[in-house]
C-alpha positions in Angstrom: 0.0 -0.2 0.1 1.7 3.5 -0.9 0.7 6.8 0.6 -2.3 7.5 -2.2 -3.7 4.2 -1.2 -4.0 4.9 2.5 -4.9 8.4 1.7 -7.9 6.6 0.3 -8.9 3.9 2.6 -9.0 6.8 5.5 -11.0 8.8 3.6 -13.7 6.0 2.7 -13.8 4.7 6.6 -14.2 8.6 7.9 -16.2 10.0 5.4 -14.2 12.9 4.8 -13.1 14.5 1.4 -9.4 12.7 0.0 -8.1 16.0 0.2 -8.8 16.9 3.8 -7.9 13.1 4.3 -4.8 14.0 3.2 -3.9 17.3 5.0 -4.7 15.4 8.2 -2.3 12.5 7.4 0.4 14.9 6.5 -0.5 17.2 9.9 0.1 13.6 11.9 3.4 12.7 10.2 4.8 16.0 10.9 3.6 16.2 14.7 5.3 12.4 15.0 8.2 14.0 13.0 8.8 17.2 15.6 8.0 15.2 18.7 10.9 12.4 17.7 13.1 15.0 16.4 13.1 16.6 20.3 13.8 13.2 21.4 10.0 12.8 22.9 8.2 9.5 22.7 4.6 9.1 21.1 2.7 6.0 22.3 -0.7 5.4 20.5 -2.4 2.7 22.9 -3.0 -0.5 21.1 -1.6 0.7 18.1 2.2 1.3 19.0 5.3 3.4 20.7 7.7 5.3 18.4 10.9 6.5 20.3 14.5 7.5 19.3 17.1 4.9 20.2 20.8 6.0 20.3 22.8 3.7 18.1 26.6 3.3 19.5 29.7 4.0 17.4 31.3 0.8 15.6 33.6 -0.6 13.4 31.9 -1.8 9.8 33.8 -3.2 6.6 33.0 -2.3 3.2 32.1 -5.1 1.1 33.8 -4.4 -2.1 37.3 -4.1 -0.3 37.2 -5.4 2.9 38.5 -1.8 4.7 37.8 -1.1 8.0 34.9 2.2 8.4 34.1 3.5 11.4 30.4 4.2 11.8 29.7 7.3 13.7 27.2 7.2 16.8 23.5 8.1 15.6 20.1 8.5 16.6 17.3 6.3 14.8 13.8 6.4 15.1 12.3 3.1 16.6 8.8 1.3 16.9 7.1 -1.2 18.9 4.2 -2.4 17.9 1.3 -2.4 20.7 -0.5 -5.8 21.6 -3.7 -4.8 19.3 -1.4 -4.6 16.2 0.7 -7.5 17.0 -2.7 -9.8 17.8 -3.9 -8.7 14.2 -0.6 -9.1 12.4 -1.0 -12.7 14.0 -4.2 -13.5 13.4 -4.7 -17.0 11.8 
């Protein structure tokens, strides 16, 4: 499913026009991005938790040459699925 399919599906479920639904989704993504960029977590009960994790510096290898590379420390966005989402995905 791509972004436009996602917007259409939500528009059908909410009876909102597609353009308004697109604006709402864009706003939600913007709020999520702002929260994570500040280092805050965002928890949607039953769906999951978005957070920022610290990745330590490490040494890697260039697969072509085998030369060692220093990979700097960084922050990465992380998502942990909630129980409702896990249950829906694992439903048989």
